[in-house]
N, C-alpha and C positions, 0 to 999 in steps of 0.2 A: 684415329689411332696412329701413333708413330710407327712408320715402317721399321724403324731401327729398334723397337721395343715390342716384340711379340708378346702375347699374353701366354704365359707359361704357368702351369700349375702342376701339382702331383695329385693323383687319385689313389695312391697307395702309400703305405707307410711301414718301415721296418720298425716295430715296436716291441714293448716288453711281452706282449701277447703273441708275438710272431708277426707275420705279414697281415696287415689290416687293409682290406680293399673297400674302397668307396666307388667302385666302377658301376654301382647301380645308379650313379648321377649321370652317366653318359647321355641318356635320352631326355633329360630334364622332365621326365613324366609326361611327354607329349605323344599322344597316340598316332600322330602323323609321322613320327621320327622313324628313320630307317638306320640300322646299325650293321656295318660290314665287320664280321668276326674273322680275324685272320688266324689260321691254324698252321702249325709247322714248328720244327725244332729250332734250336739256337743256330745262328748263321744262315737262316733261310731268307734274310733280306726284309723281315717284317718292318723294322725301323726305317730302313732306306725306303721302302715302298710308301710308308706314311709321309715321309719327308717329301717325296716326289708328289703325293697328293697335295700336300700343304702348299708346295711351290705353285701348282696349277691354280689354286684357289686363293693365293696370297692377296691378289688385288680385287678379288670378287667376293670376299668374306672378311670384312674389317673386324668382326668379332670372333674370329677364329681362335681357338685355344689349342695350344700344344701341350699335351699331357706327357710329361717326362717320366722316365723309369726311375723310381725311388732308389734303386740300387746303382744305376748309371745314368746320371742326369743328361749325358750327351746323346743318349738313345731315347726314342719315342716309345711310349706305350699306347698312346691314342692321339687322334686328331678330331677335334669336335668343330663342326661347321654349323653354327647356330642359324644363319640365314638360310641355309639349305636344308636344315633339319636332318642332318647326317652326321654319324660318327664312324670312324675307322679305328679299330682297336685290336691290339694283340690280345687274343682271346686264350692264351695258354697260361700255364702255372707261372706265378703263384695267383694270378687273377683270371682263373678259368671262367669262361663265359660260354653258355649254350643257348641256342635259339629257342625263344618261347613260342614265337609264331613265325615258323620258317617261311622265307621268301616274302611274306607279307610285311614283317617288321625287321627281320634280319636276314642277311645273306652270308654264307660261309666262303671264305676265300682259302682255299687249301693249298698252301705253299708246300706242304709235305709231298704233294703229288710229283713235285719236281726234284725230289731227292732220289739218289741211286742207292738203293738198299745194299747192294753188293759192296760198294765202296765203304759203306758204314760198317758192315759186319766184320771186316778185317781189323777194325778198331774197337770191337765190342768191349773187350776187357778194359781198354783205356777209358772208354766212355763210362763204363760202370764205376770204375774206380774213381774217376773225376767226380761223378754224381755223389757218391758215397762221401767222399772228402768234403764236398761243399755242404752237404747236409749236416755233417758233424760241425763244421765251422760255423754254419747259420745258428745251430743251437747254442753254440758259445757266444756268438754275438748277441742273441736274444737274452742270455743270462746276464751279460754285461749291461744291456739296456734296462733289464729289471732291476739290477743293483743301482743303476743311475736313478731310476724312478723312485727307489725307496728313500734315497737321499733328499731327492726333490720333494717328496711327500712330507718328510720330516720337516723341512723348512716351511712348507705350506701350512702344516699344523700349528707350527709356532707363529706364523704370520697371522693365521686366522684368530689365535687367541689374543692377538693384540689389535685386531681390526674392529673398527666401529661399523657394523653392518648397517645400521640405520642412517648414518651420515652418508655412506657409500650409495645406499638405495635412493636417498633423497636427491643426491647430486646427479645420479644417473637419469633420474626422472626430469630433474630440471634441464639437463643438457639436451635430453631428447625433446622436450617441449619446445626448446628454443631453436634446435637445429635440424629436426626431422619434420618436415612439412606433412600434414595429415592429408592423405588421400581417402576420400570418403567412399563407402560402398565396396571396399575390397581390403583383403588382408594381403600383406606382402608375401613374397615368395622367397623361399631360402634355397641357396645351393650350398653344398658342402664340398670343400676342397682342402688340401694341404698346401701351404705356401713354403714349407720347409720339409726336408727329409734328411735322415741320417744315413750315410752311405760311405762308400770307399774314400770319398774326398773329405770326409767329415761331416759337418752340417752345411747342407746346401740350401739356400734360401732365395726365392724369386721376389725379392722386395721391389724390383724394378716394375713388376706386374701390377703392384698396388699403385705405383705412381702413374703407370699408363692408364689404369682404370679410373683413378681417383686423383685429381690434381691437388686436392687439399689433404694434408697428412696431419694426423694428430698422434703423437707418441704418448703411450702409457708407460711411464718410467716406474719399473717394479722389479727390484732384485730378486724377490722371492716368487713373484708370478702369481699369488694367490689373489690379491686385490685386483689386479689387472683382469684375471679371468672372471672374477665375479662382476666387475664392472662391465666387461664386454658382453657377458651373458645378459645382464639387465639391459644394456643398449640394444642388443639383439631383439629381445622381447618388445621393447618400446618401439623399435623400428618396424617390426612385423605388424604390431598392432596399429601403427600409423600408416599402414599400407605400403611401406618402403620394402624394396627387394634387397636383400642381403646375401653376401658370400661369407659364410662362416668358415674360417680356416683353423682347424684344430691342431693341437700339439702332437708331435710324434710319439712322445712318451705317454700321452693320455689321449689316445685317438678318438675316443667316444665321449669324453666328458669335459675337456678343457679347451676353451677357445683362446688361441694365442693372438689372432688378428681377426678384424671385422671390416669388411668392405662394403660401401654403399654406393656402387657405380652410378645409380640414377641422379644422385645429388653430389657425386664426385668427392666423397669423403671417405677416408680410411683411417682405421684406428690400429696402430701397431704396437705391440708389446716391446718394450726396450729393456734389455738386460744383457748379461754376458753371454747368453745363449742365442740372442738376436742382435747381431751387429748392424745398426742402422746408420753407421757413420757416413755412408755415401749419400744419404737423404737429408733434406732440409725440412723440418716439421713447420707447419703453420702454427702449431700449438703443441705444448707438452704438459701433461697432466702427471704430477708426482703421486704415486701411491701413498707416500708418507702423509699426505693430507687427511687420510682415512685412518691413520694408524696412531697407536699410543707409542710414540717413538721411544720414550723412556723405558717402557717394557720390552720393546723390541731390542733395545741396546743391551739388555741384560743377557740376551742370547747371541750376542755378536760373534763370539768364538765358534759357537756350534753352527751358526748359520754360514760363516766362512768356511768351516771344514766341509759342511754338506755341499756347498757350491764347488769347491776344489775336487771333492771325492766324485760328485756327479759328473763333472767335466772330464775327470781321469777315466772313468768308466765308459762314457760316450766315445773318448778317444780310443780306448781299447776295443770297443765294438767296431769302430771305423777301420782300425788296423786289421781286424779279422775279415771284415767285409772287403777290404783291399786285396787280401789273399784270395778271397772267393772270386773277385773280379778277374784275377789272373788266370785262375782255373777255369772260369767260364769262357775267358777268351781262348784258352787252349781247346776247350770243347767246341766253341764256335768255329775255330780253324778247321776242325775235322769235318764238321757238317758242311762248311763252306766248300770244301774240296769234293763234296758229293752232291752239290747243288747245281742245277741246270737253270741259269738266269736268262736264257735266250727268249722265254716267253713272257717276261715281266713287263716289257713295254706294251705288249698286247693286253694284258691283264689291266695295267694302269689305264689304258685307252677305254677299255670296256666298263671300268669302275666309274670313270669320269662321265662317261656317256650315260650310265645308269643314274648317276646323281642329278645330271641335268634333266633326264626323262622323268624322274620322280618329282622334281619341282615343277615341271610343265604340267604333270598330271594333277597335282595339287591345285595349281592355278586354275586349271580347267574345271576341276570339281567345284571350286568356290564360285566360279562365274556362272555355273549352272544351278546353283542354289537360289 
């Protein structure tokens, strides 16, 4: 892995349904995994602490994943250390996590213990007012995203009516047979991630992650997105059946149903949807597949004005949602500054040292247990 290109994903998404969490993916379903759950208010140093942990393991964990905050990509929500079978995560709202097997599989790091309540109480009215304002703003942002999705869905319905499903399915099967080596005796494993998120900065995408994990890139050029999603879903199924591991990256506007990008790190191949919502101009593809090859282009052309309107309207609503989220970012920063003034950071170095020691101890214990079997 390139030291200059860390693996970054999102595990949460601001969506038309509100905040959608996929933090169930932190432990990869491994019973030996251990997760550190950080509890504490804004401004308690959760993200900074995780960045410090990441710095400690930077050269000892090549597959380390930095899980960025979907509302503030410069902030971390989690760090995943696959080689050490450990995750460290901000376990507070909107992605609240509680221990299922305390001490055995999870440990709580209570940063709230270092807050001075008396310093916060004098700002109680301000904190409550900020929280109320942010909640109203977030509802407005979600309404904007729901409106954007309605325009996107309309375009998808039009595209589907012009799509040759049999031709798409046949090509996906042919492509998979040719490019996905079969691993006998096993089914592939799927991880779910978001490669993009809608936030105060607009649409933030970590396409560099795809290039870091997969040196070979295939663009699926699709203005409407419907053909690309179906094609990627078909490739996902074929890959899993052939025993290939996949990372399915879902759309923030359809976080449960629509795959925007598909990564197959074991064979170094990534499929990225290319349209006005996914700017891939900084990447050079090995191959580009045009969705029009599966479409009745003459029938699609009859809906040109409507499709153009839908694209512009959806983009405008996403822009409006981002503007509201930007205002919320300013309000959140104001609240963080209040908590920051009430926080005692003097014991953070001690906590970092203790957590690093525990991670190493857990690894030694697993190795010892394996040697005794």
